[in-house]
C-alpha positions as CSV (number, residue, x, y, z in Angstrom):
1,X,-0.3,-0.1,-0.1
2,X,1.7,3.0,-1.2
3,X,-0.9,5.5,-0.9
4,X,-1.8,7.4,2.1
5,X,-4.0,5.9,4.4
6,X,-5.4,8.6,7.0
7,X,-6.4,7.0,10.1
8,X,-8.0,8.8,13.4
9,X,-5.9,6.9,16.1
10,X,-8.4,5.7,18.8
11,X,-5.9,3.8,21.0
12,X,-3.7,5.0,23.6
13,X,0.4,5.9,22.9
14,X,1.3,3.5,25.6
15,X,-0.6,0.7,23.9
16,X,0.7,1.7,20.7
17,X,4.2,1.8,21.7
18,X,4.3,-1.5,23.5
19,X,2.7,-3.4,21.3
20,X,3.4,-1.8,17.6
21,X,-0.2,-2.1,17.2
22,X,-2.4,0.9,16.6
23,X,-6.3,0.7,16.8
24,X,-8.2,3.6,14.6
25,X,-11.2,4.8,12.4
26,X,-10.1,5.2,8.6
27,X,-10.4,8.8,7.4
28,X,-11.4,9.6,3.4
29,X,-12.2,12.5,1.1
30,X,-14.5,10.4,-1.0
31,X,-17.7,12.7,-1.4
32,X,-20.1,9.6,-1.5
33,X,-19.6,9.1,2.2
34,X,-21.8,12.3,2.3
35,X,-25.0,10.6,2.8
36,X,-23.2,7.6,4.8
37,X,-25.2,7.9,8.4
38,X,-21.8,6.5,10.1
39,X,-19.4,8.9,8.4
40,X,-18.3,11.9,10.0
41,X,-18.1,14.9,8.0
42,X,-15.5,17.6,8.6
43,X,-13.6,20.4,7.3
44,X,-9.8,19.8,7.8
45,X,-7.3,22.7,7.0
46,X,-8.0,25.2,4.2
47,X,-11.7,24.0,4.1
48,X,-10.8,20.2,2.6
49,X,-13.9,18.2,3.4
50,X,-13.0,14.8,4.8
51,X,-14.9,12.0,6.7
52,X,-14.0,9.7,9.5
53,X,-15.6,6.0,9.1
54,X,-17.2,5.4,12.6
55,X,-18.1,1.9,11.1
56,X,-14.9,1.0,10.3
57,X,-12.3,0.5,13.1
58,X,-9.2,-1.0,12.1
59,X,-6.0,-2.1,13.6
60,X,-2.7,-2.8,12.0
61,X,1.2,-3.2,13.0
62,X,2.1,0.7,12.8
63,X,6.0,-0.2,12.8
64,X,5.9,-3.2,10.0
65,X,4.0,-0.4,7.6
66,X,6.3,2.5,8.9
67,X,3.4,4.6,9.6
68,X,3.9,8.1,10.2
69,X,1.7,11.2,11.8
70,X,-0.6,12.6,9.2
71,X,0.6,16.2,8.5
72,X,-2.7,17.3,9.7
73,X,-1.8,16.0,13.4
74,X,-5.1,16.2,14.4
75,X,-8.9,16.2,13.3
76,X,-11.1,19.0,14.9
77,X,-12.3,18.0,18.6
78,X,-15.8,17.8,18.0
79,X,-15.4,15.5,15.0
80,X,-13.3,13.2,16.9
81,X,-16.2,13.2,19.8
82,X,-18.9,12.5,17.3
83,X,-16.9,9.8,15.8
84,X,-16.1,7.9,19.1
85,X,-19.4,8.6,20.1
86,X,-21.1,7.0,16.7
87,X,-18.4,4.0,17.4
88,X,-19.6,3.6,20.8
89,X,-23.8,3.2,19.7
90,X,-22.5,0.8,16.9
91,X,-20.6,-1.8,19.7
92,X,-22.0,-0.6,22.8
93,X,-18.9,0.1,25.0
94,X,-19.3,0.2,28.4
95,X,-23.3,-1.0,28.0
């Protein structure tokens, strides 16, 4: 996979460093996600529209893939909170 595959990281750094695994939600700019009820829409830097796919949690070995932080560093706090809330409604953590 040579292309960028941005991921909103949900797992804490301590876990990531200890295991070499990162858990998160993929991001995309594909506009067809505008009608997806599980895609959290937000505007990134310079107004670029992106989506966090709350229904597609992923994990991968970040060391093996030589992953590095996205140049945005983080998504808007409100979008992150809504993505976590949406994922929690799907998998019902703490219920």
